[in-house]
Each structure stands twice: as C-alpha cells, then as structure tokens.
N, C-alpha and C positions, 0 to 999 in steps of 0.2 A: 510469766506470772513469777508469786514470791512464795509457792509454796512447792513441796518434793515430797514425793512419798504417796501410797494409797492406804495402809493400813498404819504402819507409821511414819505420819505426817507433820511434816516440819515447814510452819510460816516464819520467815524473816522479816523484819523492819528498820526500817532508819537509814539515815543518810551519813555522811564520813563528818559533816558539821551542825549537825540537829544537835539536842540534849543526849542523845543514846542510841545506842543499837540492841536490836535482842531477837528472840525466837520465841514463839509458840509450838509445843511439842504433843502431838495427840498418839495415842496408842501406846502409850508406854506402860506396862504390864504394872498391875497394883502388887505392892509388896517388894518391892526393888529400895533397898540401902541408897539412900542417895540426898546427898551434900553438897552445898558447892566445891567443897572441898575435892570432890569427884570430877569435878569440872574445870576447876582454876586452872591444873598442870597443862592442859592441853592449850586454852587461852594463852597461858604465859609463855608457854614456845611459840605461838603465834604473834605475840605482842611485838610492835615499834618498839625501837629504841635498844636492842638486845645488844649489838656491836658494832665495831666500824662498817660493818657490812649489810647494814640495815638501814632506814630510815631515821634520823635523830630526833622524830615526833615522840614525845614523851609520854606514854599511854598507858596506865597501869592495868587496864582492861580488869576492872576486877568484878565478879559476877555475881549477882543475887539471884536467889529465885524468888520469885515472888507467888506462885501457885503451884499445885499440884502434887504438893509434899506435906505431911507431916509427921512431926518428931522423927523428921531424918527417913520417911518411909514414902514411897509415892503410893497416891491413893487412886491411880488409875484414870485420874481426871487430867484435863489439859496443864501442862507445867509450861508458866510463863517464867522466863529468863530475861535480865536486863544485865547491861553494860554501859555507863555514863562514859560519853569523850569531854574530855577535859584541857585536851591540848592543841586546839583549835585556830588557827591562824586565817579568817577568811580575807585578811589582807592581800596576801600573798597570790590572789588568784583575780584581782584586779583586771590584767589583762584580758583573761577570759572572757570577758564582755565585749569585747571585740573580736577575738579569735577562738576558732574554733581550735582546738592543740590538737595537731598532726597525730593520726593512728588512736585519737584517745575517744572518748564518745559523748563529747559534747555535742557534736552535729546533729549525729543521729537521734538522741534522745530529745534534741530541738525540733527535729523534724517529726520523729512520732508523735511528741505529745504536747509540743507548742510551746513547752515551757521546762527551764531547766533549773536544776539547783545551781545556785550563783557561786558558791564556794565549792573546793573540792571534787570530788568526784560525783556526789549523791549516792544514788543507789550502784552506780558503776565501779565506785569504790571498792578496795579489798577491807573496808570497815564492815561491809555487808558480811563478809565472811565469817565474822563473830558467831553470829547466831546459828552458823551451820558447823563450828567447831563445839559449841557447847551443846547442841545436841547431837553431834556424832560423840561426846563425851559419854551421854548416857545410853546410847546405842550400845557402845563399846563395853561399859562397865556390863550392860545385861548379856552381850554376846559371848564376854568371857566369863562371867559366873554361871551361865546354862551351859554352854558349849565350849569352852576353854578356846574358845577364836581369838589369837593375835594378829594385831595389824601393826604394820613397820613400812614407812616410806622414809626414802632417803634421797640426797642429792645424787644423781647419777650422772649429770652434765654439768659444765660451767663453759659456754661458747664453745670452744673447739677442744677442749678439756673432757675425755670419759671414761668413766671404768667400764665403758661396755663395748669400746671400740673393735676388741679381736673377736667380740663376738659378735658383732653386727657384720663383720668379714666372713662370720662362716667359721672361725676356729673351734670345732669341736669342743676340746682340752679347754677351752677359755669358757664354753657352756659350762662345762661340770664343774668350773671354779664357781661361776656366777651363781648354778643353782646351791651351791654350798654354803655360800654367801645370804642367799635367800632363806636357807634353812634355818640361818643362825644367827642372823644380825637382830639386833638387839634396840630399841630405843635410845638404852646407854650409850651403845657403841655411836647412833648415829650424833646424838648431841655431844659427843666428846671433843668436837669442833665446830666453831661457829659457823663454817661451811654446810654442816650435817652431811658430809660425806663419810663413810664407815671403811671408808680404804684408805690408809696412811697413805700411799704412795702417791696418791692425787693429790690431796688435801691442800698443797702450798702451792702447787700449777693453778687449782682453781681459785683460791684466795687471790691470787696474785691478778688474777683476770678479772674479777671484782672490783679489788681497787685501783687497778690501772684505769676500768671504767669509770669510776669514780673521780679519780684524779683530771680525768676530760669530761668532765662534767656528762657523762654518757651511761648508757646501761646496758647490761648485757642479758642474754636469755638463758636456755638450759631444761634439765629435764630431771622429773622425779620420779622415781622408782617405788612401787608398793607391793607388796607381798599380804596377803592375806593366808594364813597357816590354820589347819583345823575346821576349815568351813563345812558345814553340813551338806550331804548329799541331796540333789534335788530340787536346788534352789535355782529359779528362773522363771519365767512365762513367756514360751514360745507360742508364738511364731515372733510377734513384733517388739515384746520386753523380753528377749533373752537376756541371761547376766552379764555378758559380755557388751550387750547393747544398753540395759541399764547404767552399767558402769560408765562406759563411754560419754550418755548423756551427764551422767554426775560430772564426771573428771572436766568435760568440756564446757558445764556452765560456770565454771572456777574462772573469775576473772583473770585474763590475759593467756589463757589455754590456746593453742595453736594446733596440737596434733596429742593422738592416742593410738597406743597399739598394746597388742593383749599377748600374754603367751611367746612366742619364736617372733610374732610380729611381722615386720617385713623383711626381716633378716631370712625367714621362714620360706617366702618366695625363691629363693635361690636353693633349695633344698629338696634332693627328693623324695619322694614320698614314703619310700623304702627304710628312709633315715628318718625324716620327719614325726611317721605314725609311732604313736604309742601305745606298745603293746603290754596287754593285761596280764599282772603277776598276781597270784593269791596273796593275803595278807594275813598275818597270826590272828585277827580278830573273825577270820571266816568270812570277810566281805574280799571283794577285788581293788587292785591298784593299778598304777602304769609304773612299767620301769623307768620310762622318762617322761618329760612333762612339757614337749613344746604346745601342747595345747593351751598350757596356762591353764589347768584346773577345769577346765569349762567344756563341754562337747554337746553338740546339740543346744547351746545355749542355757545348758544346763550344768550346774556344778557336780563334779564326777569323785569330789574328797580331798582331790588334791588340792596343793597350798595354788592360791590365784595368785597371778603376778601381772603386772603391767606398767607401761611408765607413760606418764604424760608431758608433752612439751610444751614449756612457755616462752612467751618471746619476750624482748628486751622490754622494760618499763616504757610507756610511753612519754611519760613527761622526764624531761631530761633539763639540765640548768643551760645546754648549749644554747646558742642562739641559733632559729630556724627559719629561712625563709619561705614563708607562706602566705593566704590570704585571709583578709578579715571577713565576717558575716557578710559586711555589703561590697563584698568582690573588690575593695582594693589589697593590690599586693603590699605587703609588710613584713617584718621581722619578730619573733615573737622568742623571748626567752623565759621561759618556766621560772617562777620564784619558790614554788611550793618544796616540800620537805619529802623526799621519794627514795625508794629504794635501787641503788645500782645493779641490781639485779631480787628480782620477787622469789626465787628460787628457794633460798635457804629456808624462809617464811613459809613458803608454799607446802612443805613436808607435812605439817599437822594438819592443814584445810584437806590435802587429799587423804589423809588416815580418815578423818571425818567424813567426808562424803561418801567413802567405800563403807566405813561404819554403817550410814544411814542407807545405802543399796541393799547391802546383807542381811542388816535389821526388817528391813520392808518385806524383801525376797521371802526372810524367814518365817514372819508373821504370816504370810499368805497361804506359803507352804504348809503351814502347821493349821490354818484353818483346812486346805484340803483335806491333811491326815485327819483332822479330827471329825470330816464326813465320811471319810472311809472307814475309820473306827467305830462308827456307830453302824456299820453293817454286821452282822453275825460273826464271830467267831470261826465258826465252823464252816462257813459257806467262804470267807476268804480264805480260809487254810486249803481249800479244795481248788478255789481258781488261783492261787498261787502253783500249785502241784500242775495245775494242768500247765499252768503258762511256762513255768521252767522245766516241766517235764523231770521234775527228780522221783517222780513214781509213775510208771507205765500207764497209759490208758487202760490197759486191759485190767488191771489191777484195782483202778479207783472206780468206786462205783459214782452214783449221780451225786452234784452237790446241793441237789435240791428234787423236790416231786413234783412237775411239770403237768398240768392239766392241758392235755390236747382236746381243741376243741372242732368238730367236724363243721364240715359246711352245711350237714342238713338241720338247720336251726341253730341257735346259738347255746345250746346246751353242752355241759360237760359229759361225754360220756364214757370216758376212760383217762385214768392217771398213769401216765407212763413213768418209767425208772429213765432218767440221760444219764449216758455212761459219759466218760469225761473226752470222749471221742467226737461229743455233740449229737450222737445218734441215739433213738429208744434203744432200751437193753433189747439182743435177741434179732438186732438188724444188723448189718454189714454197710 
C-alpha cells in the first residue's frame, strides 16, 4: 500500500519518470507554523547529484505546498506536497523491455500487477521517498516544538568499514564511546563530509570504498544508525504495534533495506543478562531513568524516555554499469549492462530518509498516545488520584479511604439496599 500511519497518515504518489512525486499528509495539528522552507532542507539533503559519491542525476527537488496551510500556518486539513521530476532519461532503460534487472523489482512488479513502469524503477525507485522525507519534515517540526525531540541519523558503515566494529565484538568501552556519540552527534557533524559519517577517523576509508566501487561500475552497501533523543514516555501499542515493531516496519519499507536492529541488537545476544539489564535510577525531575541503555529506549514495546537508537542495513544498489549474465523475460539467456545513472552507494543519501521515517513513527505513536491520555483525563481527577495512590503504593491502604462510594446490590431483587465505602484494599469498610 502507499499509505503509512494511523492518525498521522501519509500517502505518497508518483514514479521515477512521471511528471512528479509527492504526498498527502493527514493528521497534522492545526496552528503549526509551516512553509516550504521547513521542508526543503531535508529534501535537499536527500536529492541526487550532491557529490562524487552519488548519482549524477540532477534534480533540484524543490517542494511546493499545495494545500492545508494558509499564511504559513497549518489548518488541520490534508497537506499536499509536490516535487516535479525534471532530469529523466527514459532512453537509458530500453534494455529493461527485454531484461528484468538482477535483484531489482522489474520482474516482481510485472508478475504482481501485469504491467510495470517502462523506465526507471517506477514505484520501487528511491524517487518515491521524496514524499516520505517531505512528510517527515513536518512531523519533525511538531515533535521538536512540542516535545524537544531530536532525530539524527548517520552513516555507520560502508562495506567492511564500520564505526561499530568494536561494539559488535562486545567491547564495553566501545559501547560507552558509542553511547556518547549518540548523545552528542548533530546533523551539522553528520553533514560535514559527503559520506555523512561523524567519526573522522573512518571517513576517508568509507569514501575510498565508495569511489572504488564507482570506478568498477559496481556498488556497495552499508548501514545507517539513527538516534531519537528526548522521546516522550509511553509510545507504542502492544502487542502487535510495539514501538520497535513500528520502527522496523517503517525502516524495512525503505528501498534497498535488508536488516534492522535496535538497542544492543545482535551483539546483545552474546551478553549475559546481568550486564545487559538496564537498572533504574532516579532522575532530577522525579521520574526514573536507566543507568545503561542496551534496550534502546524501548521496553515491552513502549518507550521509556531514554534515547531510542537503531541501525538499518542497506544492500548494494541493484542497478550497476557492469555487464551481467542474466535471462530475458522470454527465457533466453543474455548479457545486460544498465545505462541509468545510479548511486555507487545509497547509504549517504539514505540518512534523511531514515530520519523521516523515524519522525513519522514517533509522530503517529504520539498522537495515538495523546488520544488515550485525553480519554483518561476525562475521568474526574479525584478518582484518578486515588487509583494512582493505590496502584503505586505511595499511601498505605489503611490510610486511604475509598476512591468512590459503590452501591451494593443484593440478590433479593434488583434494588440498591445499601451503599458501602470501599477502601483501597478493594473490600468494604469494616471487613477484613
């Protein structure tokens, strides 16, 4: 399907070589200051033609807000956003009339729909993610203004070069350094290099891997790590829409993704529980936090207020310039050499896409939780206070009177014969 979210709902449209791409966003709170200038920076970070490490396709990706705002303020109605396609070259794809490209979506789309886009990748192209990034920028602005949420993603590996190698080997000191990076990294740090890796010692090695792949008309994969700082507590809908499940769904819907791990991830499987458990500690504001954060900010499928962090794996781009022995649609073997313009590694440009999908998940989960809180808040405060005292044990049961007066109906007829005060232990006053 082409929509994502429950209350903050995004529908994307467009193919790689049609007139344009975009999205419709529903559920944006009214009264949010919003113009194209709020959306454009993330689209510019995503656009092609940024450096020697990306596809040379030259798209400016200038966004236009078509609806849902007036005088720079959201109206609460659906917001339409549109970005024109300007640098298409359909002729580069004539061979795909005969050959399904290896590891691309040509064959599967044709089998599913009985027809496919004649050039480019159609809906499977990364051009589709423009709508996601635009919608994510709106979600990010609200999250930052309303809750101080910060979302930063970065390249954590290219091929065999990784900033997480020691971490994945179980080095606890490396874990401490990594957590410090997650707590301090900014988008300015990330964008300081075209690789979008905030660890200077690894940048040149990563760049060399990408450029070597380009020189060979080949491609290479890697990983993107993302951190969500200051997330509200209580987000996520157990059992099937746990927050980490929603994040995994979002990330694995991005083109070229092949893996997802959150918190300690697979490295955590090699740790004893005595080390992996995140002990609770009191915080200055009176709430609880955790001493460590191997859980990745989510426990029981619900955010606990700590930073949420995860890593997404991206495969090598399927379309490469090398000749590949393969088979035509008619079953005849042959050789295909793609002529389109493609990224030698999709990872650096995937960074803002990961951020956008993270923002969409958090924004939708927040609106769902806010609706629950609104329903809870409709219950009289006195009743809620008493229930809270009973459940938390902050006041002993012997000292707390009933949260309400309950009418006891006896079996002899359907008449209310007496009212009894129910104490905090759940029994009528005067009973044991």
